[in-house]
N, C-alpha and C positions, 0 to 999 in steps of 0.2 A: 507859427512854428515853421522853422526852416529845415528842410530835409536835403542833405547832400548825398549824391551818389557818385562814387569814385569807380570809373570804368563803364564805358558805354558799349559793352558787348551785348549779347542777347539778354542776359539776366538784368543788366543795368537799364537797357532800353525798356524792357517789360516792367521793371519796378517803377520807372518814371511814368510810363503810360498808365499804369495801374493807379498811382497816386492821383494823377490828373483826372482820371475817370471817377475816382471816389470823391475828390474835392478840387474843382477847377480853380479855386482860389488859393490852393496850397502853394507855398513858396518852395520851388524845387530847383536845384542846381545840379548839373551833371558835368563832371570833369573827365576828360579823355585825353590821353597822350597822343593819340593818332589824329590825323587831319580830318578823319571821317568817323561816323558812327558805324559800329558793327563790322569792323574790317574782317574779323574771322567768320562772321555770318556770311559775308560775301564769298568766302572760299568754300563753304560747306557744300557738299554734293557736287563737287567739281564746278562750282560757280552757279549751279542751278538752285542751291539752297534747299537741302533736305530738311524741311522745317520740323517735322515730327514723324512719328510712326503711325500706321493705321491700326496698330494693335489696340483693341478696346477692352480686352480682358485684363484687369489690373494685376491679378496674381501672375498671369503669363508675362505681362509687361515687366514686372519686377525681376523676372529671371534674366532680363537683359542687362542687369546691373551687378557686376561681380563684386563691387564694393559700394556699400551704402543702400542697398535695395530696401531692407526693412525700414531703415530710417526715413527713406524718401516716400514711404507709402502714403502718409497723410497729404503731402504736397501733391502727389500724383492723383489722389482722389479729389482734392480741391480744384485742381486745374489739369484735368486729364488730357490725353492726346485728342479726344473728341472735342473737349472744351477749347483747346488750342486751335483746332481746325475751325471751329465756329467763330472764335475771336478774330482770326485773320480774315475770314470771309466777311465778317461784320465790318472790318476796317478796309474793305475793298481790295483784298488780295485774293482773287479767285484761285482755288487750289485744285490739284488733281492727284490721283492715287496711282502709283506704279508698284504693284506687288504690296509690300508692307511700308513703302515709303511715300511720304507726302511732299509734293513740290508746288511752287507757284505755277499756274498754267503757262505763264510767260517764260518759264525756265530761266528766270533772271533774278538772282538774289538781290540785285540793286533795288528792285521794286519794294522789297521788304524794308531795307534800311531807309529808303527814301520816304516810305510811309511813316516810319517812326519819326524821322527828322521833321517832316511837315506837321505831324500831329503834335509833337512837343513844342515846336516853334509857334504853332497856332494857339497853343495854350500857355504861352509866355514862360516856358521852362528856360532857364538860363543854361546855355550850353557853352562850355569852355573847352575848346579843342586845342590840339598841339601844345598841351601843357601837362607836364608831369607833376604828380604830387611827391613832395620830398619827405615830409614827416606828417604824422598824425598823432595828436595827443589829447587826452581827456582834459576838458576845460570846464570845471564845475559840473553842471548836469549835462553839458553839451560837449562839443569837440572843436579843437583848433586844427585846421588843415593848412599846412604851409606848402605853397606852390613853388615850382621852379621859376616861374615868372609871375609877377604881380603881387598884390597884397594877400595876406593870410585870409582864409575863409573861416567863418564860425557858423556852426549849425547846432540844432537841437537833436536831430537824429542823423545817423550816418549809415549808409548802406555800402558795403564793400562788394563789388562785383568785378574785380580786376582780372579774372581768369587765372589760369595756371601758368606753367612755364613752357608749354608746348607751342609750336608755331611762333617762335620768338620774334620772327620778322613782322608779326602782326601787332607787336607791342606786349604780348603776353610774356613778360620777362620775370614774373614771380615777385613783383613788388608787393603784392597783396599779402604775401606770407610775412614779410617784414612788418607791415602795418598791423597785421593781426597779432604778431608776437609783441609788438610795442604796447598793444592794448590788453595784454595778459593772456593771449591764447597760445595753445600748443599746436605744432604742425607735425602730422604723421610723416613717416618717410615718403619721399617723392620718387616717382619712376615714370618713364615714358611708356605710354600705352597706345594701342591702335597703330602699331608700327609695322614696317616691312622687315624681313630678316635677310641678312647676307649669308650666303652659303660658302662652304669651303670648296665645293666641286667647281672646277673651271668650266665644265660643259653647260652650266646654266645660261651662260651668255648666248649660246647657240639656240636656246629655247625662248629667248626674250619675246614676250608677247603671246606665247602659247597659253591658252586659258583652259581650265577644267571646270565644267559646269557644276559638278557635285563630287565631293570626295570626303572621306573620313580622315581627319588629320589628328595625329597624336604627337605631342611634343614631350620628350623625356629629358628632364633635368634632375634637380633634387626631388621634384615631384613629377607626376604625370598629368597631362592636360589633354582633353579630347574635345573636338568640335566637328561638326559637319557643315560643309558649305563650299562655295566656289572659291577658286584661287587662280593665280597666274604666275608664270615664271617671269623674272625680270633679268636685266643684264647682270645683276649682282646676286640675285637670290629668288625669293618668293614674296608675293604680296596678294592683295585682294581681300574681300570680306571674310573668308574663312581664316586667313592668316591674321587679319586684324583681331578677330575674336580670340584666336589662340594667343596672340600677344597680350591681349587684355587680361586673360586668365593668368598668364605667366609673367606679368609685369615686373615682379620682384625677383625673378630668376636671374642669377649672375652669370655673365659670360667672361671667359678669360682664355688665354692661349692653352692653358692646361685643363680648361673646363668648357668643352663644347657641348652643345645640346643636340640631341638627335630628333629628327623629324621623320615620322613614318606615315606614308600616304597609302590609303586604300582607295584605288581609283574606281573600284566597282563595289561600292558599299551595299548595294541591294542584293548581292549574292555571296554565299559562303564559298570557300575555296573548292570544296567538292563539287558543288553545283556548277561553278564557273569552269572547272576542268572538264566536267562531263559535257557542258555546252560546246566548248571548243572542240572536243573530240568528235562530237556529233557533226559539227561544221566540217571537220576534216574528212569524215566519212562521206558527207554529201558533196564536198567540193575538193577532192584529192589533188586536183591540178592547180588550185589556187596557192599562191605563195603564203608563207608564214606571215609576211608583212601585211598582205591583204586581209587575211583572216583576223589578225590582231588589230588591224585598223578599225574594226568594228567597235573596239573599246577605247582606243587611244589615238591621238594624232600621230602621223608617221614620223615627225621629227622627234617626238618623245620615245617612240618605239625604237628609233635608231640608237638612242642612248642606251635603252634597256638591252637591246640585242648586243651592243658593243660590250656592255658590262658582263653579259652572259656568254659572250664568245659565240654567238649564233649568227648564221647567215640568213637574213630575212628574205633573200631572193629565192631561197629553196622552196620547193612545193611543201605544203603542209604534210603530205604523205611521206616526205623524206625526213620529217622531224620526229624523233623518238618521243614516246609518251613521257619519259623522264624529263626531256627538255621542255615539253609542253607544260609539265607541272612546274618547272623552274620559271617559265613565263608567268604562270598563274601566281606563283609566290611573289614575283616582282609587281604584278598588278595589284595584289592584295596587301603587300607589305614593302612598298618601295621606300628605300632609306636615303636620307640626306643628312649631312652634318652642317649645323648652323654655327657660325662664328660670332654673331652679334646682331644687334639691331642696327638698321641703317641710319646713321646720324642725320638729323634734320627732317626725317620722314615722320616723326611722331605727330599725332593729331591731338591727343589729349594727355593730360597729366593725371596719373594715379596718385592718390595721397592728397593731403591738404589739411585745412583746419579740422581738428578732431571733432567728431560729431557729438561726443558726449558733452561738449562745451557749448552746443548750440541747440536751442529749442526747436524740435522738428515741426512743431505746429505753428511757429511764428517766424522762424529764422532769426530770432533775436539771440544775442549772446547771453549765456548764463553767467558770464564773468563781468561783462561791461554793459550795463543797462544803456539802451538807446543805440546800440550797435547791432547791425543786421548783416547777414551774408547771403549771397546767392551765386549759383553757377559753379564753375570748375574750381574756384578757390576752395570749396569744401572737399572733404575726403569722400567724394562720390564720383563714379564714372560708369559709362555704359558702353555697349558694343556699338559698332557703326550701324547707321540706318535711321538716323533722326533721334536716337535715344539720348544723346548728349545735349542736343538743343532742347529736347523735351525737359531735361533737368533744369536747364537755364530758364526756360519760360515758367515752369512750375515754381521753382524756388524764388525767382525774381518777382513773380506775381505775389507770392505769399509774403515776401519781405516788404513789398510795397503796401499791401493791405495792412500788415501789422504796424509798420512805421506810421501809417496814417491813423491807426487806432480804431479802425472800423472794418465793415464788410463792403465788398464791391458787388 
């Protein structure tokens, strides 16, 4: 039996490794349009490769997936984050935990892709690089795969792990959707997710690099979306983990010149407005000679306060005793309900694609197509996606593993 894997990203590499572990004599071929394996893996975690999450509670884990969480449950139980952790250490990739994130101790994603390359080569997996697949068609009980260069390939089982359309410079150009359609599958609407947002306000460029450790973020469009987490200002708008999560939830909200989205930020989520106002007034009583800027600097960076004071028409160099209670309450309102206008997602900044091969057409326990026997899927090509923090690579490892097990027809 020959098994062909199209796409050597995380899911494809894991599918190939799984098949070899189950049957070292299996005939496996991997086709990849890039010159290297796992190019997107190399970019994850800022090049450090955030392999997975440290979350071990599966119900809590599934809350990190705005689309496809319920469908993914079986795969996540079969190859959980803890299983992924153990698998990589077994394959001589020592790992470390930083908060909820798991990284190689070396902080180098290349160690991960090199491990896969050597493991596959040592087990006689045929790896065809720098070659795009042009068409795929059913051929009897198997498949015919036509390549950009070279002879056609024929296989008994086919695993599609081509990725989505995000990070297009890594080769994720959406080819897999066309292949899936040609084999009878439907594709749900696609959208960029885990993106940064561009703001209308020009002052954001003055705050580029200013980060907020924890805030409550609310995005208002046709619907309302709320998350809590860190974020930062950029030259064009806002970015960071909290913003990525917000963009994930709102992936299908539409932007236009006539339809801007509003972002509301609570910089002090641990206190209500009344308690915050009372705390500031107490500070004012205890330190009447301190400036408004110095008192408020307890809550926010001075550069951000300068923007707020400018909007409110307040002089931050005045002593707190010179500031009326009304104006202190106006400052509190800005801290609790700071408003920005967003004009769009920043092009090219998307990390993951929302949408993909419709899940009701794929068996969640095998990753096999319900429409085309012998066809399996894994990774971002499916209509599943998660928040930032190792959750999307966890999808890839888990679904790639299950696809490999199922294509082989046994357990690993």
